[in-house]
N, C-alpha and C positions, 0 to 999 in steps of 0.2 A: 551768420558765422556759425560753424559746428562748436559744440561743447568744448572739444579739444583746442580748437582754434582760438576760442575765449581764453582758455587757460593758458595758452602760449602767450597771449596778449598781455594777461595779468602777469604773468612769471617775468617776461622780458621788462614790463614797466617796474615790477617789484626791485629788480635787481639791475636796472640801467646803471646805476652809479657803480655797480661791482664788475671788476673783470672776471671772465670766465679762464680756467675752469671754477666752477662754483656748484655747491650742493645745497638744496633746499629741502625743507619740510613743510607742506602745505597743511597748516595747523586744522583748518576746517575738516580737510579730507582724514587727517589723523584723528581728530575727536570723533568724526563720524564712523570711523573703522572701528574705533573702540568701542562705540555704543552698539555696533552689530557683533562683535564678538560676546559682550555681555548678554544681548539679547540670544544669541545661539546658546550661551552658555545655561540658560534656563534656570537661573537662581544659585549656580553653584560657582565658588569664586574662581577668578581667572588669574593663574600666576603668570607672571610677564617672563618671558624668555630673552633674558639679556643679551643674549648673541645677536639676535635678530634686532636690537635697538642700539647698543653701543654708544649710549648718549646718557650721561646721569641725568640731566634736566628733563629729558622726555621720560625716562624712567619715573622721575618724580612725579610728572606731570600726569601719566597715566594711572600711576598707583594713588593719586589723589581723587580719582574718579571712582563712583560707587561701582561694586562687582569686581575690582581687581584686589588681590591681596598677595604679596610676597613676589619674590623674584626668584627664576630659575636661572642660574649662572652656568659658566661654562670652564671656568678653571678656579683651583683654589686660591690662587694668588688674586684673581678679581674678586672672588667671594670675600676674603679678609678686606680688601680694599672697600668693597662696598659696604660692609659691616661698619668697618671705621668710619664711614661717611654718615652713617645713621640709619641704614636700612637694616630692619630688625629681624627680617626672615628671609635667609638667603638658601636655596636648596641647589647644592652642587649638582648637575645632571650628569657629570661623567667621573669615573674614578680618577684618582690623582696618584703621583707619585713623587709629589713636590715635598721633601722630607723638611726643606726649611719652613715651609708654610704650615706643616702639619705640627711642628714644634711651636710656632707662633699659635696656632689654635689651641693646643693643649695646655699652654701657659697664660692665656687672657680669658678670664670668666666672660667677658662681654662678647668675644668672638666666638667662643664655645656656646653662647645661647643663641646667637644670631645664626650661625652657619650649619647646615646639616650637610654630610658627605655622602656620597654614593659607593655602595660596594657590592660587588657580586661574587666574591671569593675570598675565603678566610685568609689567604696571602695579603690581601690588601689591609686586614686588621693587622697582620703581623708587621707590615711596614709601617704602618701608623704607630703601634707602640713602640717599634724600634727608633722612630724620629721623635718620640716625646721629648727627649732631652730634659727629663725632669719634672715636665709638665704635668699636672695631675687633675685637669679639668676634664669632664665627663664629654666624650666626643658624640655628639647626635649622628645618628646612620640611617640612611635609607638603603632598601634593597630595591634592585632593578629586575624585572621580569622581561624575558624575550617575547616580544609579541609576533614573530614571524609567522606567517601560514606556510605550513607543512603538507604536502601531498603527496601521493603516491608512496605511503609509507615513510616519509621523511627524505625520500630520494630528491623531490622538488621543494625548494625552499624559495619563498617570496616574502622580502623584508630585510631590514639592515641586519648586519653581523654585529650585535651589540651583547647582551649580556648571555651568559652560558646557562642561565637558570629558567627554566621552561615550565616544569611541573610543580603542582602544589607542594608536593614532598620535598624537592629541592629547595624551595624557598623556605619551608617550614624548618629544615634542617639548618639552614644558614641563620635563620632567625635565632634558633636554639643556639647556636655557637655564639652569637651576639650577646644573648641574655646571660649566657654563662660566664662571659668574659667582663671582667673588672673594667672599667673606664670608659664602657660604651653603652649608649641606650638606642634601641630602635624606635624610631619615631614615624617611619613613612614607608611607603612602597611606591613605586613608579614603573610605569610601563608606556613607552612611545611607540605607537602604532605608525611608524613612518610610512609605510607603503599605503595607508590609506590618507593621513593627514597631510602627507607632503608629495602626494602623486595626483595630478589633476585629472579627471574623469571625461573631459570634453576636449579632446584634442583636435585643434582645427584642421580641417582637411582629412581627417582619419575616422570615419565613424566606426569601422569595424575594431578599430583599437579602442575606441572610446567605449564601446560596448563591453569589450573583453575586460578592460580595466573597471568597468562597474559591476560586472559580473564577479571578478576577482575580489573588490572591495566589499561586497555585499557578503560573500562568503566568509571573508578575513573578519568582518565586525561580528558576525554570527559567532564563529568559532572563538575568538578572543573574548568576547562577553561571557561566555560559559565559563572559559578557563580562567579569566581573571577573577570571576566571583568564587571560584572554587580555591583560587591561590589566596585570595584575601581572607576567606574563612581559614584556611589552614594557618596563615600568619596571625592572625587575630587569637587563635587559640594559644599561640605561644605569647604574643605580645597584644594583650586585650586592650592596651591604652594607646595603641597606634594613633596617631595624630593626623594623618592625612593619606590618602590613596590617589596618586597625580596620574593623569592620563590625557592623551589626546594631542592635539597640534591645530594650527590654524585650519586646516582642510577637514577636521572630523569633530570639530569642538559639539556641534548639536547631537551627533552619534554617541560620542564618548560620554556626554552629560546624560545622556539617558540611563546609562546604566547606574543600577542603585550602589553598587560596589564602590564607585568613583566618589570621591568628595571634592576634588579640585581639577581644572583643566588648565594645561599648559598651552600658552599661545604668544607669538611675538611677531611674525612674519605678518600676520593680519593688520598690523598698525600702519606698516610702510606700504603693504601690498606691492611687492615686486613682480617681476614679469611671469614668474614661476608660478604665481596664483591667479592667472588670467583664465586658467582652464578648468573651472569646477562649475558642476551644474547646482551645488547646494547653496553657493553665496556669490555675491558680486561686491568686491571692494573698490575703494576709490584710491588710484595711484597716489601716494601722499609724500614719497621721498624720490627725487629727481636730481639729475646732475647735469651741467650744461658745460659743453666743449666749445672753444671759439673757432670761427671759420678763419682760417690763415691762409688758405690758396684757393684759386679757382682755375683748376688743370685745363678746363674746356668746357664745351655746352653740357649741361647736365650734370656737372660734377663739381663738387667743394671738398675741399680737406679740412677736418678739423683737427687741432692740436690734442694728442694723446686719445684717451678713450679706451683703450683695450683692457678691460677690468673683468677678466672671466672669473666666473664663480667657482667655488669648490664642488666636487662631485665629479662622477663619469663624465669625461669632456664630450662635449656635443654642443650643436648650435644652441640648445635650449639653456646652456650656461653663459652666454655671451650677452652683454648689454643690448639693448634694442634701441635704435633711433626713433624718438616718439613724436618730437615736435620740431619742426612742421611736420604734419602728417605727409607721408608718401616717399621719404628718404630711406634707403636700404644701403647695405654694405656691398662694395665691389667682392664679387665672389671669389677674385683672384687675391685679394687682400685681407679683407675682413677687418675687425677693429686691431688697431695697432698700439703698441706702447708709446711711441712718440707721434704718430700721424694716422689718421684714419680717413680714407678718401670715402664719400657718400655719393650715390647717385640717385637720380630721379628728377622729375619735373621742378620740384621746389628749389632744387640748387641754383636754378637761375635766377631767383628772387632773393637769394641770400647775399649779402656783401661781407667783404674782409671785417671782420669784428663782430659781425653777428654772434647770437648763440644758437646752438642745436641742443636741445634737450632729450636727454637718454633716460631709460629706466634700467636699473641694474637687474640681475636675474635673482639674486639671493639678497634677503632685506639687509641683514647688520653688516654685511662684507661692505659694502658701500663706504661705509665710516673708517674703514683701514686705508682708504684712498684720500681723506678730507680731514683737516684739522678741525672745522667747525661746519655747523648747519646753520644755515640763514632760514629764521621762520617766517613764513609768509602768511599774511592775512589779507585776504582780498588783494590788492595789487601793492601791497606795501611789506618790506621786511619791518617787522616789529620786535625781533630780537635776533641774537647770534648764540648758539650753544656749542660749546666744545664737544667735540667726539671724544672716545676714549684715547685715541690718537692724539687729539689735541691737549689732552690733559697728560700728554707723556706716558700713556701707558698702551702698550701691545702686549697682550697677554698669549698669543699665539703666533 
């Protein structure tokens, strides 16, 4: 029996009493992945990206482990909810225009102490001030640095379109604006190198593309390390009490941690290890989060149909954004249909061994987005379900 076949047998036994669709997290794999992130971080704390987990119980589980500290959230409403639930260090990774939430933040000492908001423009400070509604609490602020690699005099950009702040002087000027402004305190700097952390460098069947990605990422890491260090020096000259410099992501943990200017690493997808993180030469994680769909039809030889399963991930549309049939091994999509909203035909020799009601296990493309489809995660240890944890959705929270 192959390791994957053994996993399938375990998951089927563990969930035999549960009807599909069902989502699970293999806690042994989850914990092993957490240990690997800490190892790669080389002693620097790992801030957990809640977007990639979206389950309070699992956030609590990983933050209880040595080497993890703080949450990186994705909306201001989520940040306040987590702070009210007892999480004491929440960094909002994206600017917000939620005036109601800013009024709550500025009026509540507990929330203001726990939550740090992201800015990259003085207009965002204006919005926060206009939203205070009389609240006088000091708002903790983090600045974001653009990490993209620019080539050919800036005519070619590789990396996400995020912050407009790129050069040390630009970030120092915004830091001075924050320092001069009553009601704000600059506490952090963030830089997310998604073109390194979120792009696999070992693309199956594409050795030339893989080599090109590795060359690009090597150049990007070198350029960013020099520029990030200069930015940190410039910002610290304005705000010498800066509490943290956050960088990285699951795919770049060890590289970013090697930079002296970085004080903490962000990561989250590496806990679940969705399919987008299979193609890295620098680490190998264990798939920890999966979902199962039930076989409901057998249209012919070598074909079964499962209920639903069409859960595409965000980002530029492509095959890599689709879930992948994982267990039993050897199933694939019908190329004329792909995964569907209400039914998904699957073809391959294993189909002939599947019966109506059997489970087919899938891996999603992006980590936390799976939790927008399920109210709860069944926690598997060995071949038993030992707990059930509500997702954000299961707690009635859909923040985006």
